[in-house]
C-alpha positions, 0 to 999 in steps of 0.5 A, spaced: 721 191 508 724 197 504 731 200 504 739 197 503 739 190 506 743 189 512 748 184 512 746 179 518 754 177 518 759 183 519 759 182 527 768 182 526 769 179 534 766 173 530 771 173 524 777 167 524 783 171 524 788 165 522 787 161 515 781 157 513 780 151 510 772 151 506 771 146 501 778 144 500 779 151 497 784 156 502 783 163 506 787 168 510 781 169 513 773 167 515 771 173 512 775 172 505 771 166 505 765 168 507 766 174 500 769 168 496 762 164 496 758 170 497 760 172 490 759 164 487 752 164 490 751 172 486 753 168 480 747 163 481 742 168 483 743 169 476 741 162 473 734 162 471 735 156 472 736 156 479 731 161 481 726 155 478 727 150 483 721 149 488 719 153 494 726 159 492 724 165 496 721 172 494 726 177 494 731 181 493 737 178 491 742 184 496 737 182 500 738 173 500 745 174 500 745 179 506 741 173 509 747 167 508 754 166 510 756 161 503 756 156 503 755 153 509 748 158 510 744 160 504 737 162 505 735 159 498 737 152 495 744 151 498 749 149 491 754 146 494 750 141 499 754 136 494 759 139 494 759 136 502 757 131 501 763 129 496 768 132 501 764 129 507 764 121 504 772 123 502 774 123 509 769 118 512 773 112 516 773 105 512 768 100 515 772 094 519 774 087 515 769 090 510 763 089 514 756 089 511 751 095 513 746 091 518 742 094 523 736 091 527 729 096 527 730 100 533 725 098 539 727 100 545 723 106 550 725 113 550 725 117 555 729 124 555 728 130 559 727 137 557 731 141 563 737 140 558 741 147 558 742 145 550 733 144 549 731 150 553 736 155 549 731 157 545 723 154 544 720 151 538 712 147 538 715 140 536 723 140 539 725 133 541 731 133 546 737 131 543 739 125 547 733 122 546 736 122 537 741 120 540 740 113 541 737 113 534 743 116 530 748 111 534 744 105 532 743 106 524 751 110 523 757 110 524 763 115 526 763 120 518 755 118 515 752 123 512 745 124 517 739 129 511 734 132 517 729 134 511 725 138 516 730 140 522 725 145 525 731 149 530 737 143 529 737 138 535 738 133 529 745 136 528 746 138 536 746 130 536 750 128 530 756 133 534 754 130 541 755 123 538 763 124 538 763 126 545 764 120 550 761 123 557 754 126 552 754 118 550 756 115 556 751 119 560 745 116 555 748 109 559 752 106 554 759 103 555 765 107 551 771 103 551 778 106 550 778 105 542 771 108 541 766 102 541 760 104 544 756 097 548 749 098 550 745 093 555 741 087 553 737 080 556 738 075 552 734 069 552 736 066 558 733 073 562 741 076 564 743 082 562 750 082 557 754 088 555 753 089 546 756 091 542 752 096 537 755 102 534 762 107 535 765 114 538 764 119 533 762 124 531 757 125 524 755 129 518 749 133 518 745 137 513 739 141 516 733 144 512 726 146 513 720 149 509 721 154 515 726 160 513 726 161 522 727 153 523 732 153 518 736 160 521 734 158 528 738 151 526 744 155 522 746 158 529 
């Protein structure tokens, strides 16, 4: 497409009017944040080593910048992923009693319908209901843990990671949530009796979404 690139993120009605904090930096508003990181991304685009990253898009700098909302979303490899991970690790809650990480393999029948309003927001050929993904995230992670989805499609893993902090949604999966955020699931012991066993904690998980398809990453971002 020829001609002057149109800036994708220009709707002023969505700009936050108050101060914004992003990656440890303070800005007067969200537009100031975007301008600052857009300029940083512009400088990165001048680096031949950055452009040599495998899978770097074929396009003019101004087109890449116009399609980006840095540092959250970039239409090229995101140079701030390491910064996000470092910040998230610092903010992650400490494990209780210095407990060591251990999880048994997840083995259960997972059945979720495809009629949820979030699922129906847009179609995708390999889309998985976010409630199905939540079961795996709750089983294998703790609040504040970082989850990477390298083939994110429409971003349902990102939705699932956020919903792990929503008590009502977690309880809709058949789990019990105590007032302190401890999550219990029902299991059957060797005598065939049902019992409630602690297996996770309520809380948002951090998520990094990426995909080989630019359209998929754009849908997931939105």
